[in-house]
Backbone as a printed PyTorch tensor [residue, N CA C, xyz], in Angstrom:
tensor([[[173.2530, 202.8270, -37.7730],
         [171.8240, 202.4850, -37.7330],
         [171.7060, 200.9830, -38.0510]],

        [[170.8970, 200.2850, -37.2760],
         [170.6730, 198.8630, -37.5220],
         [169.3170, 198.6830, -38.1700]],

        [[169.1690, 197.5630, -38.8570],
         [167.9250, 197.2110, -39.5420],
         [167.1880, 196.1560, -38.7490]],

        [[165.8750, 196.1970, -38.7990],
         [165.0450, 195.1810, -38.1830],
         [164.0930, 194.6650, -39.2780]],

        [[164.0760, 193.3620, -39.4380],
         [163.1350, 192.7890, -40.4310],
         [162.0050, 192.1170, -39.6630]],

        [[160.8030, 192.4830, -39.9490],
         [159.6130, 191.8900, -39.3230],
         [158.8890, 191.1180, -40.4030]],

        [[158.8910, 189.8010, -40.2740],
         [158.1450, 188.9590, -41.2610],
         [156.6480, 189.0630, -41.0040]],

        [[156.2630, 188.9590, -39.7690],
         [154.8400, 189.1700, -39.4190],
         [154.7350, 189.5780, -37.9840]],

        [[153.6390, 190.2720, -37.7050],
         [153.3760, 190.6970, -36.3120],
         [152.2920, 189.8110, -35.7530]],

        [[152.3300, 189.6510, -34.4470],
         [151.2510, 188.9030, -33.8110],
         [150.3490, 189.7880, -32.9610]],

        [[150.8310, 191.0040, -32.7180],
         [150.0240, 191.9380, -31.9390],
         [150.2770, 193.3680, -32.4700]],

        [[149.1770, 194.0910, -32.6500],
         [149.2520, 195.5110, -33.0080],
         [148.2630, 196.2390, -32.0960]],

        [[148.7450, 197.2630, -31.4440],
         [147.8500, 198.0690, -30.6090],
         [148.3710, 199.5090, -30.4970]],

        [[147.5180, 200.3820, -30.0180],
         [147.8920, 201.7800, -29.8120],
         [147.6270, 202.1590, -28.3800]],

        [[148.5420, 202.9900, -27.8270],
         [148.4300, 203.4530, -26.4550],
         [149.3040, 204.7140, -26.3080]],

        [[148.8080, 205.6920, -25.5740],
         [149.5900, 206.9250, -25.3320],
         [150.1340, 207.5880, -26.6290]],

        [[149.2920, 207.6060, -27.6510],
         [149.6570, 208.2370, -28.9510],
         [150.8640, 207.4980, -29.5830]],

        [[151.0040, 206.1870, -29.3430],
         [152.0480, 205.3960, -29.9580],
         [151.4260, 204.1540, -30.5540]],

        [[151.9370, 203.7370, -31.7070],
         [151.4980, 202.4910, -32.3250],
         [152.5480, 201.4350, -32.0130]],

        [[152.0660, 200.2940, -31.5270],
         [152.9990, 199.1950, -31.1580],
         [152.7980, 198.0510, -32.0940]],

        [[153.9140, 197.5800, -32.6920],
         [153.9220, 196.4240, -33.5770],
         [154.8090, 195.3910, -32.8970]],

        [[154.2230, 194.2320, -32.5780],
         [154.9660, 193.2330, -31.8340],
         [155.0930, 191.9340, -32.6280]],

        [[156.3240, 191.4520, -32.7480],
         [156.5690, 190.1920, -33.4000],
         [157.2240, 189.2480, -32.3410]],

        [[157.6440, 188.1000, -32.8190],
         [158.2660, 187.1600, -31.8560],
         [159.5250, 187.6980, -31.2360]],

        [[160.2620, 188.5070, -31.9990],
         [161.5900, 188.9500, -31.5120],
         [161.7500, 190.4540, -31.3260]],

        [[160.7580, 191.2190, -31.7570],
         [160.8840, 192.6860, -31.7080],
         [159.5820, 193.3530, -31.2720]],

        [[159.7350, 194.5110, -30.7010],
         [158.5690, 195.3640, -30.3380],
         [158.9330, 196.7460, -30.8630]],

        [[158.2080, 197.1800, -31.8770],
         [158.4520, 198.4760, -32.4990],
         [157.3740, 199.4520, -32.0190]],

        [[157.8370, 200.6610, -31.6250],
         [156.9200, 201.7030, -31.1810],
         [157.0880, 202.9000, -32.0740]],

        [[155.9620, 203.3650, -32.6410],
         [155.9760, 204.4780, -33.5910],
         [155.0650, 205.5990, -33.0810]],

        [[155.5630, 206.8410, -33.1100],
         [154.7440, 207.9850, -32.7240],
         [153.6270, 208.1470, -33.7580]],

        [[152.3810, 208.1550, -33.3060],
         [151.2360, 208.1740, -34.1980],
         [151.1700, 209.4600, -34.9960]],

        [[151.4870, 210.6090, -34.3910],
         [151.4230, 211.8600, -35.1480],
         [152.3730, 211.8470, -36.3290]],

        [[153.5520, 211.3410, -36.1500],
         [154.5330, 211.2410, -37.2440],
         [154.0710, 210.2020, -38.2590]],

        [[153.5520, 209.0730, -37.7630],
         [153.1540, 207.9850, -38.6280],
         [152.0110, 208.4190, -39.5300]],

        [[151.0610, 209.1920, -39.0240],
         [149.9260, 209.6360, -39.8240],
         [150.3970, 210.4610, -41.0510]],

        [[151.4710, 211.2530, -40.8850],
         [152.0050, 212.0150, -42.0070],
         [152.6900, 211.0970, -43.0350]],

        [[153.2730, 210.0090, -42.5770],
         [153.9530, 209.0560, -43.4770],
         [152.9900, 208.0420, -44.0690]],

        [[151.8320, 207.8690, -43.5180],
         [150.9020, 206.8210, -43.9340],
         [150.5480, 206.8610, -45.4230]],

        [[150.2240, 207.9840, -46.0220],
         [149.8950, 207.9810, -47.4660],
         [151.0320, 207.4180, -48.3150]],

        [[152.2690, 207.7780, -47.9820],
         [153.4080, 207.2350, -48.7070],
         [153.5810, 205.7520, -48.4760]],

        [[153.4220, 205.2900, -47.2380],
         [153.5380, 203.8840, -46.8760],
         [152.4810, 203.0760, -47.6570]],

        [[151.2460, 203.5380, -47.6480],
         [150.1790, 202.8160, -48.3570],
         [150.4430, 202.8050, -49.8780]],

        [[150.8870, 203.8770, -50.4460],
         [151.2360, 203.9030, -51.8750],
         [152.3360, 202.9360, -52.2010]],

        [[153.4230, 202.9380, -51.4500],
         [154.5330, 202.0480, -51.7340],
         [154.1280, 200.5950, -51.5620]],

        [[153.3690, 200.2820, -50.5400],
         [152.9430, 198.9180, -50.2840],
         [151.9670, 198.4290, -51.3480]],

        [[151.0900, 199.2780, -51.8180],
         [150.1160, 198.9140, -52.8380],
         [150.8230, 198.6040, -54.1480]],

        [[151.7780, 199.4610, -54.5330],
         [152.5240, 199.2390, -55.7560],
         [153.3400, 197.9440, -55.6760]],

        [[153.9910, 197.6960, -54.5720],
         [154.8050, 196.4840, -54.4260],
         [153.9550, 195.2550, -54.4110]],

        [[152.8000, 195.3370, -53.7720],
         [151.8910, 194.1900, -53.6720],
         [151.3480, 193.8410, -55.0990]],

        [[151.0000, 194.8500, -55.8880],
         [150.5370, 194.6310, -57.2590],
         [151.6110, 193.9670, -58.0770]],

        [[152.8440, 194.4760, -57.9190],
         [153.9680, 193.9080, -58.7080],
         [154.2170, 192.4480, -58.3360]],

        [[154.1630, 192.1350, -57.0350],
         [154.3660, 190.7670, -56.5880],
         [153.2530, 189.8580, -57.0960]],

        [[152.0300, 190.3010, -57.0110],
         [150.9050, 189.5030, -57.5160],
         [150.9860, 189.2700, -59.0100]],

        [[151.4390, 190.2860, -59.7370],
         [151.5530, 190.1390, -61.1830],
         [152.5800, 189.0610, -61.5280]],

        [[153.6880, 189.0650, -60.8090],
         [154.7500, 188.0530, -61.0310],
         [154.2310, 186.6630, -60.6700]],

        [[153.4970, 186.5550, -59.6030],
         [152.9280, 185.2610, -59.1820],
         [151.9830, 184.7310, -60.2260]],

        [[151.1060, 185.6260, -60.7200],
         [150.1400, 185.2180, -61.7680],
         [150.8520, 184.7600, -63.0080]],

        [[151.9310, 185.4350, -63.4180],
         [152.6930, 185.0110, -64.5900],
         [153.2630, 183.6150, -64.3820]],

        [[153.8340, 183.3720, -63.2260],
         [154.4290, 182.0480, -62.9240],
         [153.3710, 180.9470, -62.9110]],

        [[152.2280, 181.2410, -62.3430],
         [151.1360, 180.2430, -62.3000],
         [150.6710, 179.9320, -63.7150]],

        [[150.5230, 180.9640, -64.5070],
         [150.0840, 180.8000, -65.9040],
         [151.0760, 179.9610, -66.6680]],

        [[152.3320, 180.2060, -66.4830],
         [153.3980, 179.4410, -67.1660],
         [153.3760, 177.9650, -66.7430]],

        [[153.0960, 177.7250, -65.4930],
         [153.0690, 176.3270, -64.9940],
         [151.9060, 175.5350, -65.5660]],

        [[150.8830, 176.2070, -66.0140],
         [149.7290, 175.5300, -66.6050],
         [149.9340, 175.1200, -68.0430]],

        [[150.9250, 175.6790, -68.6650],
         [151.2390, 175.3830, -70.0870],
         [151.9120, 174.0680, -70.2350]]])
């Protein structure tokens, strides 16, 4: 199995029950029926990670002001 890292997408669209995520070097196609079942877990994981990242950033900014 190979890994694909997507830093950012420039196009997202849906067609024929598929979600398309397009970056400069990759085009990922996901079955929407499957994705909908995974979406609650994806949102939960992303929310937790985003909060953790923001907390670390806030700590660093606060330290730099001292």
